[in-house]
Biopython code that builds the backbone (N, CA, C, O; Angstrom):
import numpy as np
from Bio.PDB.StructureBuilder import StructureBuilder

atoms = [
    (1, "MET", "N", (117.758, 165.506, 93.157)),
    (1, "MET", "CA", (118.142, 164.400, 93.889)),
    (1, "MET", "C", (117.071, 163.627, 94.672)),
    (1, "MET", "O", (116.932, 162.405, 94.733)),
    (2, "VAL", "N", (116.156, 164.837, 95.411)),
    (2, "VAL", "CA", (115.003, 164.388, 96.127)),
    (2, "VAL", "C", (113.884, 163.780, 95.091)),
    (2, "VAL", "O", (113.261, 162.771, 95.421)),
    (3, "ILE", "N", (113.706, 164.255, 94.156)),
    (3, "ILE", "CA", (112.730, 163.939, 93.188)),
    (3, "ILE", "C", (112.995, 162.544, 92.702)),
    (3, "ILE", "O", (112.083, 161.748, 92.478)),
    (4, "LEU", "N", (114.315, 162.258, 92.539)),
    (4, "LEU", "CA", (114.723, 160.663, 92.000)),
    (4, "LEU", "C", (114.285, 159.719, 92.994)),
    (4, "LEU", "O", (113.706, 158.658, 92.763)),
    (5, "VAL", "N", (114.672, 160.284, 94.357)),
    (5, "VAL", "CA", (114.148, 159.273, 95.592)),
    (5, "VAL", "C", (113.013, 158.885, 95.566)),
    (5, "VAL", "O", (112.666, 157.710, 95.680)),
    (6, "ILE", "N", (112.097, 160.107, 95.369)),
    (6, "ILE", "CA", (110.658, 159.910, 95.430)),
    (6, "ILE", "C", (110.042, 159.164, 94.300)),
    (6, "ILE", "O", (108.991, 158.536, 94.428)),
    (7, "PHE", "N", (110.768, 159.251, 93.107)),
    (7, "PHE", "CA", (110.425, 158.570, 91.966)),
    (7, "PHE", "C", (110.643, 157.113, 92.255)),
    (7, "PHE", "O", (109.695, 156.365, 92.016)),
    (8, "ILE", "N", (111.765, 156.592, 92.741)),
    (8, "ILE", "CA", (112.393, 155.375, 93.152)),
    (8, "ILE", "C", (111.299, 154.755, 94.208)),
    (8, "ILE", "O", (110.665, 153.712, 94.049)),
    (9, "ASN", "N", (111.246, 155.498, 95.132)),
    (9, "ASN", "CA", (110.203, 154.951, 96.151)),
    (9, "ASN", "C", (108.837, 154.721, 95.668)),
    (9, "ASN", "O", (108.133, 153.804, 96.092)),
    (10, "LEU", "N", (108.436, 155.648, 94.687)),
    (10, "LEU", "CA", (106.889, 155.398, 94.317)),
    (10, "LEU", "C", (106.924, 154.128, 93.257)),
    (10, "LEU", "O", (106.055, 153.259, 93.183)),
    (11, "PHE", "N", (108.067, 154.211, 92.490)),
    (11, "PHE", "CA", (108.257, 152.905, 91.626)),
    (11, "PHE", "C", (108.344, 151.560, 92.518)),
    (11, "PHE", "O", (107.701, 150.555, 92.215)),
    (12, "ILE", "N", (109.118, 151.623, 93.541)),
    (12, "ILE", "CA", (109.088, 150.492, 94.363)),
    (12, "ILE", "C", (107.722, 150.095, 95.118)),
    (12, "ILE", "O", (107.338, 148.932, 95.237)),
    (13, "SER", "N", (107.097, 151.133, 95.571)),
    (13, "SER", "CA", (105.736, 151.007, 96.131)),
    (13, "SER", "C", (104.752, 150.677, 95.242)),
    (13, "SER", "O", (103.703, 150.219, 95.694)),
    (14, "ILE", "N", (104.913, 150.850, 93.836)),
    (14, "ILE", "CA", (104.032, 150.405, 92.818)),
    (14, "ILE", "C", (104.218, 148.957, 92.497)),
    (14, "ILE", "O", (103.263, 148.210, 92.282)),
    (15, "ILE", "N", (105.574, 148.545, 92.468)),
    (15, "ILE", "CA", (105.871, 146.973, 92.319)),
    (15, "ILE", "C", (105.185, 146.105, 93.718)),
    (15, "ILE", "O", (104.484, 145.093, 93.696)),
    (16, "PHE", "N", (105.650, 146.873, 94.857)),
    (16, "PHE", "CA", (104.990, 145.955, 95.835)),
    (16, "PHE", "C", (103.635, 145.827, 95.842)),
    (16, "PHE", "O", (103.145, 144.708, 95.992)),
    (17, "PHE", "N", (102.848, 146.928, 95.686)),
    (17, "PHE", "CA", (101.440, 146.898, 95.539)),
    (17, "PHE", "C", (101.046, 145.946, 94.520)),
    (17, "PHE", "O", (100.284, 145.015, 94.779)),
    (18, "TYR", "N", (101.486, 146.125, 93.493)),
    (18, "TYR", "CA", (101.250, 144.974, 92.266)),
    (18, "TYR", "C", (101.599, 143.576, 92.893)),
    (18, "TYR", "O", (100.744, 142.709, 92.713)),
    (19, "LEU", "N", (102.719, 143.220, 93.602)),
    (19, "LEU", "CA", (102.952, 141.844, 94.110)),
    (19, "LEU", "C", (101.935, 141.624, 95.215)),
    (19, "LEU", "O", (101.541, 140.466, 95.346)),
    (20, "ALA", "N", (101.466, 142.516, 96.001)),
    (20, "ALA", "CA", (100.419, 142.407, 97.055)),
    (20, "ALA", "C", (99.150, 141.806, 96.576)),
    (20, "ALA", "O", (98.505, 140.864, 97.036)),
    (21, "ILE", "N", (98.923, 142.627, 95.464)),
    (21, "ILE", "CA", (97.368, 142.231, 94.548)),
    (21, "ILE", "C", (97.617, 140.903, 94.017)),
    (21, "ILE", "O", (96.696, 140.089, 94.094)),
    (22, "GLN", "N", (98.859, 140.513, 93.422)),
    (22, "GLN", "CA", (98.877, 138.938, 92.915)),
    (22, "GLN", "C", (99.027, 138.091, 94.155)),
    (22, "GLN", "O", (98.495, 136.992, 93.997)),
    (23, "ILE", "N", (99.515, 138.234, 95.193)),
    (23, "ILE", "CA", (99.597, 137.395, 96.191)),
    (23, "ILE", "C", (98.001, 137.114, 96.929)),
    (23, "ILE", "O", (97.580, 136.107, 97.498)),
    (24, "TRP", "N", (97.389, 138.327, 96.681)),
    (24, "TRP", "CA", (95.912, 138.211, 97.355)),
    (24, "TRP", "C", (95.156, 137.401, 96.171)),
    (24, "TRP", "O", (94.392, 136.503, 96.525)),
    (25, "LEU", "N", (95.287, 137.605, 95.079)),
    (25, "LEU", "CA", (94.743, 136.771, 94.253)),
    (25, "LEU", "C", (94.967, 135.421, 94.159)),
    (25, "LEU", "O", (94.015, 134.683, 93.905)),
    (26, "LEU", "N", (96.374, 134.854, 94.369)),
    (26, "LEU", "CA", (96.943, 133.812, 94.451)),
    (26, "LEU", "C", (96.165, 132.998, 95.605)),
    (26, "LEU", "O", (95.770, 131.838, 95.480)),
    (27, "LYS", "N", (96.012, 133.817, 96.767)),
    (27, "LYS", "CA", (95.346, 133.326, 97.949)),
    (27, "LYS", "C", (93.832, 132.885, 97.655)),
    (27, "LYS", "O", (93.339, 131.777, 97.867)),
    (28, "GLN", "N", (93.296, 133.873, 97.185)),
    (28, "GLN", "CA", (92.119, 133.589, 96.740)),
    (28, "GLN", "C", (91.476, 132.117, 95.774)),
    (28, "GLN", "O", (90.419, 131.491, 95.851)),
    (29, "LYS", "N", (92.646, 131.986, 94.924)),
    (29, "LYS", "CA", (92.684, 130.928, 94.203)),
    (29, "LYS", "C", (92.960, 129.811, 95.088)),
    (29, "LYS", "O", (92.329, 128.775, 94.881)),
    (30, "LEU", "N", (93.805, 129.849, 96.050)),
    (30, "LEU", "CA", (93.954, 128.735, 96.752)),
    (30, "LEU", "C", (92.893, 128.390, 97.758)),
    (30, "LEU", "O", (92.689, 127.212, 98.050)),
    (31, "VAL", "N", (92.223, 129.351, 98.288)),
    (31, "VAL", "CA", (90.958, 129.120, 98.872)),
    (31, "VAL", "C", (89.819, 128.393, 98.052)),
    (31, "VAL", "O", (89.126, 127.545, 98.614)),
    (32, "LEU", "N", (89.635, 128.704, 96.806)),
    (32, "LEU", "CA", (88.821, 127.910, 96.039)),
    (32, "LEU", "C", (89.149, 126.452, 95.844)),
    (32, "LEU", "O", (88.366, 125.505, 95.770)),
    (33, "ILE", "N", (90.388, 126.463, 95.780)),
    (33, "ILE", "CA", (91.155, 124.933, 95.561)),
    (33, "ILE", "C", (90.924, 124.210, 96.540)),
    (33, "ILE", "O", (90.590, 123.035, 96.387)),
    (34, "THR", "N", (91.063, 124.793, 97.774)),
    (34, "THR", "CA", (90.980, 124.256, 99.175)),
    (34, "THR", "C", (89.561, 123.613, 99.385)),
    (34, "THR", "O", (89.402, 122.481, 99.841)),
    (35, "ASN", "N", (88.615, 124.401, 99.031)),
    (35, "ASN", "CA", (87.277, 124.322, 99.347)),
    (35, "ASN", "C", (86.742, 123.212, 98.147)),
    (35, "ASN", "O", (85.780, 122.480, 98.379)),
    (36, "SER", "N", (87.417, 123.176, 96.941)),
    (36, "SER", "CA", (86.792, 122.162, 96.129)),
    (36, "SER", "C", (87.413, 121.039, 96.656)),
    (36, "SER", "O", (86.633, 120.115, 96.886)),
    (37, "LEU", "N", (88.814, 120.795, 96.971)),
    (37, "LEU", "CA", (89.391, 119.494, 97.536)),
    (37, "LEU", "C", (88.637, 119.105, 98.646)),
    (37, "LEU", "O", (88.378, 117.905, 98.735)),
    (38, "ASN", "N", (88.215, 119.896, 99.546)),
    (38, "ASN", "CA", (87.393, 119.520, 100.752)),
    (38, "ASN", "C", (86.094, 118.850, 100.491)),
    (38, "ASN", "O", (85.720, 117.824, 101.059)),
    (39, "SER", "N", (85.335, 119.607, 99.452)),
    (39, "SER", "CA", (84.265, 118.927, 99.010)),
    (39, "SER", "C", (84.386, 117.500, 98.413)),
    (39, "SER", "O", (83.592, 116.612, 98.724)),
    (40, "TYR", "N", (85.547, 117.289, 97.428)),
    (40, "TYR", "CA", (85.800, 116.179, 96.825)),
    (40, "TYR", "C", (86.048, 115.158, 98.002)),
    (40, "TYR", "O", (85.488, 114.065, 97.911)),
    (41, "GLN", "N", (86.892, 115.438, 99.171)),
    (41, "GLN", "CA", (87.180, 114.529, 100.107)),
    (41, "GLN", "C", (85.999, 113.914, 100.937)),
    (41, "GLN", "O", (85.908, 112.735, 101.280)),
    (42, "ILE", "N", (84.928, 115.137, 101.251)),
    (42, "ILE", "CA", (83.505, 114.625, 101.795)),
    (42, "ILE", "C", (82.800, 113.606, 100.734)),
    (42, "ILE", "O", (82.351, 112.553, 101.186)),
    (43, "ILE", "N", (82.694, 113.860, 99.444)),
    (43, "ILE", "CA", (81.949, 113.033, 98.550)),
    (43, "ILE", "C", (82.960, 111.499, 98.612)),
    (43, "ILE", "O", (82.384, 110.413, 98.655)),
    (44, "ILE", "N", (84.099, 111.565, 98.609)),
    (44, "ILE", "CA", (84.856, 110.188, 98.565)),
    (44, "ILE", "C", (84.833, 109.508, 99.492)),
    (44, "ILE", "O", (84.952, 108.283, 99.456)),
    (45, "ASN", "N", (84.635, 110.354, 100.736)),
    (45, "ASN", "CA", (84.497, 109.485, 102.124)),
    (45, "ASN", "C", (83.221, 108.867, 102.213)),
    (45, "ASN", "O", (83.067, 107.725, 102.647)),
    (46, "GLU", "N", (82.189, 109.690, 101.758)),
    (46, "GLU", "CA", (80.866, 109.082, 101.572)),
    (46, "GLU", "C", (80.740, 107.652, 100.717)),
    (46, "GLU", "O", (80.086, 106.660, 101.040)),
    (47, "ILE", "N", (81.595, 107.856, 99.484)),
    (47, "ILE", "CA", (81.474, 106.825, 98.571)),
    (47, "ILE", "C", (81.977, 105.647, 99.175)),
    (47, "ILE", "O", (81.353, 104.586, 99.173)),
    (48, "LEU", "N", (83.388, 105.851, 99.831)),
    (48, "LEU", "CA", (84.111, 104.981, 100.322)),
    (48, "LEU", "C", (83.263, 104.085, 101.503)),
    (48, "LEU", "O", (83.320, 102.860, 101.607)),
    (49, "TYR", "N", (82.605, 104.836, 102.211)),
    (49, "TYR", "CA", (81.854, 104.429, 103.310)),
    (49, "TYR", "C", (80.644, 103.391, 102.807)),
    (49, "TYR", "O", (80.358, 102.335, 103.371)),
    (50, "THR", "N", (80.142, 103.816, 101.878)),
    (50, "THR", "CA", (79.116, 102.915, 101.193)),
    (50, "THR", "C", (79.510, 101.714, 100.671)),
    (50, "THR", "O", (78.929, 100.634, 100.779)),
    (51, "SER", "N", (80.902, 102.054, 99.892)),
    (51, "SER", "CA", (81.332, 100.850, 99.297)),
    (51, "SER", "C", (81.877, 99.585, 100.338)),
    (51, "SER", "O", (81.677, 98.394, 100.100)),
    (52, "ILE", "N", (82.575, 100.087, 101.485)),
    (52, "ILE", "CA", (82.913, 99.455, 102.504)),
    (52, "ILE", "C", (81.551, 98.804, 103.196)),
    (52, "ILE", "O", (81.745, 97.750, 103.802)),
    (53, "ALA", "N", (80.368, 99.251, 103.176)),
    (53, "ALA", "CA", (79.294, 98.640, 103.954)),
    (53, "ALA", "C", (78.798, 97.527, 102.791)),
    (53, "ALA", "O", (78.453, 96.407, 103.168)),
    (54, "SER", "N", (78.777, 97.867, 101.415)),
    (54, "SER", "CA", (78.337, 96.869, 100.310)),
    (54, "SER", "C", (79.322, 95.842, 100.281)),
    (54, "SER", "O", (78.980, 94.697, 99.985)),
    (55, "ILE", "N", (80.707, 96.163, 100.600)),
    (55, "ILE", "CA", (81.650, 95.132, 100.331)),
    (55, "ILE", "C", (81.127, 94.007, 101.476)),
    (55, "ILE", "O", (80.775, 92.863, 101.191)),
    (56, "TYR", "N", (81.147, 94.451, 102.524)),
    (56, "TYR", "CA", (81.022, 93.711, 103.952)),
    (56, "TYR", "C", (79.336, 92.922, 103.631)),
    (56, "TYR", "O", (79.127, 91.750, 103.944)),
    (57, "THR", "N", (78.372, 93.723, 103.037)),
    (57, "THR", "CA", (77.341, 93.001, 103.053)),
    (57, "THR", "C", (77.197, 91.896, 101.895)),
    (57, "THR", "O", (76.534, 90.861, 101.953)),
    (58, "GLY", "N", (77.890, 92.315, 100.951)),
    (58, "GLY", "CA", (78.204, 91.064, 99.827)),
    (58, "GLY", "C", (78.978, 89.854, 100.338)),
    (58, "GLY", "O", (78.790, 88.718, 99.901)),
    (59, "LYS", "N", (79.955, 90.195, 101.392)),
    (59, "LYS", "CA", (80.905, 89.223, 101.857)),
    (59, "LYS", "C", (79.997, 88.340, 102.623)),
    (59, "LYS", "O", (80.001, 87.124, 102.432)),
    (60, "GLU", "N", (79.226, 88.907, 103.478)),
    (60, "GLU", "CA", (78.075, 88.297, 104.481)),
    (60, "GLU", "C", (77.149, 87.198, 103.452)),
    (60, "GLU", "O", (76.885, 86.017, 103.675)),
    (61, "GLN", "N", (76.811, 87.958, 102.384)),
    (61, "GLN", "CA", (75.830, 87.002, 101.608)),
    (61, "GLN", "C", (76.586, 85.958, 100.808)),
    (61, "GLN", "O", (76.014, 84.888, 100.599)),
    (62, "ILE", "N", (77.837, 86.158, 100.328)),
    (62, "ILE", "CA", (78.519, 84.866, 99.906)),
    (62, "ILE", "C", (78.700, 83.888, 101.005)),
    (62, "ILE", "O", (78.422, 82.690, 100.977)),
    (63, "HIS", "N", (79.181, 84.545, 101.928)),
    (63, "HIS", "CA", (79.126, 83.255, 103.285)),
    (63, "HIS", "C", (77.949, 82.528, 103.451)),
    (63, "HIS", "O", (78.002, 81.319, 103.675)),
    (64, "ASN", "N", (76.829, 83.163, 103.362)),
    (64, "ASN", "CA", (75.481, 82.517, 103.738)),
    (64, "ASN", "C", (75.215, 81.525, 102.260)),
    (64, "ASN", "O", (74.871, 80.345, 102.317)),
    (65, "LEU", "N", (75.400, 82.109, 101.266)),
    (65, "LEU", "CA", (75.301, 81.386, 99.803)),
    (65, "LEU", "C", (76.115, 80.000, 99.903)),
    (65, "LEU", "O", (75.590, 78.937, 99.571)),
    (66, "ARG", "N", (77.455, 80.089, 100.393)),
    (66, "ARG", "CA", (78.362, 78.922, 100.500)),
    (66, "ARG", "C", (77.809, 78.052, 101.502)),
    (66, "ARG", "O", (78.007, 76.849, 101.332)),
    (67, "TYR", "N", (77.162, 78.414, 102.502)),
    (67, "TYR", "CA", (76.665, 77.494, 103.615)),
    (67, "TYR", "C", (75.343, 76.803, 103.031)),
    (67, "TYR", "O", (75.140, 75.615, 103.284)),
    (68, "LYS", "N", (74.484, 77.504, 102.287)),
    (68, "LYS", "CA", (73.385, 77.046, 101.849)),
    (68, "LYS", "C", (73.770, 76.150, 100.723)),
    (68, "LYS", "O", (73.011, 75.193, 100.569)),
    (69, "ASN", "N", (74.810, 76.244, 99.871)),
    (69, "ASN", "CA", (75.339, 75.467, 98.817)),
    (69, "ASN", "C", (75.876, 74.243, 99.328)),
    (69, "ASN", "O", (75.659, 73.217, 98.683)),
    (70, "GLN", "N", (76.665, 74.179, 100.578)),
    (70, "GLN", "CA", (77.043, 73.065, 101.152)),
    (70, "GLN", "C", (75.686, 72.181, 101.842)),
    (70, "GLN", "O", (75.886, 70.992, 102.091)),
    (71, "ILE", "N", (74.567, 72.667, 102.088)),
    (71, "ILE", "CA", (73.477, 72.097, 102.630)),
    (71, "ILE", "C", (72.898, 71.214, 101.404)),
    (71, "ILE", "O", (72.659, 70.011, 101.511)),
    (72, "LEU", "N", (72.682, 72.056, 100.087)),
    (72, "LEU", "CA", (72.208, 71.525, 99.187)),
    (72, "LEU", "C", (72.959, 70.346, 98.521)),
    (72, "LEU", "O", (72.365, 69.398, 98.007)),
    (73, "GLN", "N", (74.560, 70.494, 98.574)),
    (73, "GLN", "CA", (75.218, 69.335, 98.001)),
    (73, "GLN", "C", (75.102, 68.125, 98.715)),
    (73, "GLN", "O", (75.138, 67.053, 98.111)),
    (74, "LEU", "N", (74.932, 68.201, 100.248)),
    (74, "LEU", "CA", (74.444, 67.181, 101.142)),
    (74, "LEU", "C", (73.218, 66.503, 100.698)),
    (74, "LEU", "O", (73.114, 65.286, 100.552)),
    (75, "GLN", "N", (72.155, 67.510, 100.462)),
    (75, "GLN", "CA", (71.016, 66.720, 100.152)),
    (75, "GLN", "C", (70.955, 66.108, 98.816)),
    (75, "GLN", "O", (70.222, 65.140, 98.611)),
    (76, "ILE", "N", (71.753, 66.671, 97.821)),
    (76, "ILE", "CA", (71.910, 66.121, 96.530)),
    (76, "ILE", "C", (72.560, 64.694, 96.393)),
    (76, "ILE", "O", (72.372, 63.859, 95.508)),
    (77, "GLN", "N", (73.421, 64.630, 97.562)),
    (77, "GLN", "CA", (74.209, 63.473, 97.842)),
    (77, "GLN", "C", (73.195, 62.170, 98.236)),
    (77, "GLN", "O", (73.056, 61.041, 97.766)),
    (78, "LYS", "N", (72.609, 62.863, 99.260)),
    (78, "LYS", "CA", (71.584, 61.770, 99.739)),
    (78, "LYS", "C", (70.446, 61.209, 98.694)),
    (78, "LYS", "O", (69.982, 60.074, 98.594)),
    (79, "LEU", "N", (70.167, 62.372, 97.973)),
    (79, "LEU", "CA", (69.054, 61.968, 97.021)),
    (79, "LEU", "C", (69.752, 60.950, 95.920)),
    (79, "LEU", "O", (69.061, 60.018, 95.508)),
    (80, "ARG", "N", (70.830, 61.072, 95.534)),
    (80, "ARG", "CA", (71.454, 60.291, 94.591)),
    (80, "ARG", "C", (71.859, 58.782, 95.334)),
    (80, "ARG", "O", (71.956, 57.740, 94.686)),
    (81, "GLN", "N", (72.025, 58.857, 96.481)),
    (81, "GLN", "CA", (72.261, 57.511, 97.359)),
    (81, "GLN", "C", (70.903, 56.703, 97.261)),
    (81, "GLN", "O", (70.844, 55.482, 97.116)),
    (82, "ILE", "N", (69.747, 57.617, 97.368)),
    (82, "ILE", "CA", (68.461, 56.971, 97.448)),
    (82, "ILE", "C", (68.139, 56.544, 96.180)),
    (82, "ILE", "O", (67.545, 55.485, 95.976)),
    (83, "LEU", "N", (68.516, 57.349, 95.262)),
    (83, "LEU", "CA", (68.173, 56.911, 93.545)),
    (83, "LEU", "C", (68.933, 55.614, 93.463)),
    (83, "LEU", "O", (68.347, 54.617, 93.040)),
    (84, "ASP", "N", (70.162, 55.553, 93.824)),
    (84, "ASP", "CA", (71.144, 54.385, 93.603)),
    (84, "ASP", "C", (70.419, 53.165, 94.137)),
    (84, "ASP", "O", (70.232, 52.131, 93.495)),
    (85, "LEU", "N", (69.974, 53.436, 95.569)),
    (85, "LEU", "CA", (69.118, 52.253, 96.131)),
    (85, "LEU", "C", (68.103, 51.679, 95.264)),
    (85, "LEU", "O", (68.091, 50.513, 94.869)),
    (86, "ILE", "N", (67.043, 52.802, 94.933)),
    (86, "ILE", "CA", (66.071, 52.410, 94.110)),
    (86, "ILE", "C", (66.578, 51.641, 92.980)),
    (86, "ILE", "O", (66.436, 50.419, 92.936)),
    (87, "ILE", "N", (67.237, 52.393, 91.947)),
    (87, "ILE", "CA", (67.533, 51.263, 91.059)),
    (87, "ILE", "C", (68.213, 50.185, 91.102)),
    (87, "ILE", "O", (68.160, 49.394, 90.161)),
    (88, "LEU", "N", (69.059, 49.925, 92.318)),
    (88, "LEU", "CA", (69.647, 48.545, 92.576)),
    (88, "LEU", "C", (68.638, 47.696, 92.927)),
    (88, "LEU", "O", (68.679, 46.539, 92.510)),
    (89, "GLY", "N", (67.596, 48.123, 93.731)),
    (89, "GLY", "CA", (66.460, 47.328, 94.088)),
    (89, "GLY", "C", (65.528, 46.988, 92.822)),
    (89, "GLY", "O", (65.057, 45.858, 92.698)),
    (90, "ARG", "N", (65.314, 47.867, 92.018)),
    (90, "ARG", "CA", (64.594, 47.687, 90.838)),
    (90, "ARG", "C", (65.454, 46.694, 89.663)),
    (90, "ARG", "O", (64.842, 46.047, 88.813)),
    (91, "ASN", "N", (66.745, 46.696, 89.759)),
    (91, "ASN", "CA", (67.559, 45.634, 89.130)),
    (91, "ASN", "C", (67.398, 44.387, 89.708)),
    (91, "ASN", "O", (67.067, 43.395, 89.059)),
    (92, "ILE", "N", (67.627, 44.390, 90.949)),
    (92, "ILE", "CA", (67.441, 42.931, 91.584)),
    (92, "ILE", "C", (66.046, 42.343, 91.290)),
    (92, "ILE", "O", (65.877, 41.207, 90.847)),
    (93, "LEU", "N", (64.975, 43.299, 91.602)),
    (93, "LEU", "CA", (63.502, 42.674, 91.437)),
    (93, "LEU", "C", (63.680, 42.120, 89.807)),
    (93, "LEU", "O", (63.422, 40.973, 89.441)),
    (94, "GLN", "N", (64.144, 43.134, 89.007)),
    (94, "GLN", "CA", (63.783, 42.654, 87.445)),
    (94, "GLN", "C", (64.609, 41.263, 87.113)),
    (94, "GLN", "O", (64.256, 40.508, 86.207)),
    (95, "LYS", "N", (65.775, 41.014, 87.976)),
    (95, "LYS", "CA", (66.655, 39.706, 87.658)),
    (95, "LYS", "C", (66.050, 38.631, 88.239)),
    (95, "LYS", "O", (66.162, 37.532, 87.696)),
    (96, "SER", "N", (65.325, 38.777, 89.416)),
    (96, "SER", "CA", (64.771, 37.677, 90.097)),
    (96, "SER", "C", (63.277, 37.399, 89.472)),
    (96, "SER", "O", (62.633, 36.431, 89.877)),
    (97, "ILE", "N", (62.770, 38.244, 88.513)),
    (97, "ILE", "CA", (61.547, 37.947, 88.030)),
    (97, "ILE", "C", (61.758, 37.014, 86.863)),
    (97, "ILE", "O", (60.791, 36.584, 86.234)),
]
sb = StructureBuilder()
sb.init_structure("model")
sb.init_model(0)
sb.init_chain("A")
sb.init_seg("    ")
for serial, (resi, resn, name, xyz) in enumerate(atoms, 1):
    if name == "N":
        sb.init_residue(resn, " ", resi, " ")
    sb.init_atom(name, np.array(xyz, "f"), 0.0, 1.0, " ", f" {name:<3s}", serial, name[0])
structure = sb.get_structure()
């Protein structure tokens, strides 16, 4: 009877030892996964930070280009008015001659 109890205890101990090893291996895998995820998070944060900076730079450049475009549109409008006046003057001179 004592031998049976010893074998049962030994069997239970072996099962728990096996479970402890499996849990330890799972812990090691989880540590590796956690480290990988932390590395990915750092990389993604760097990418997002540079992306945000690039977006703001692009937005600022677009604003500057729109402002320059408005100035150029005004200059084009003035040049067209000047050319229209020159053509009108030339037409008047040709009709009077």
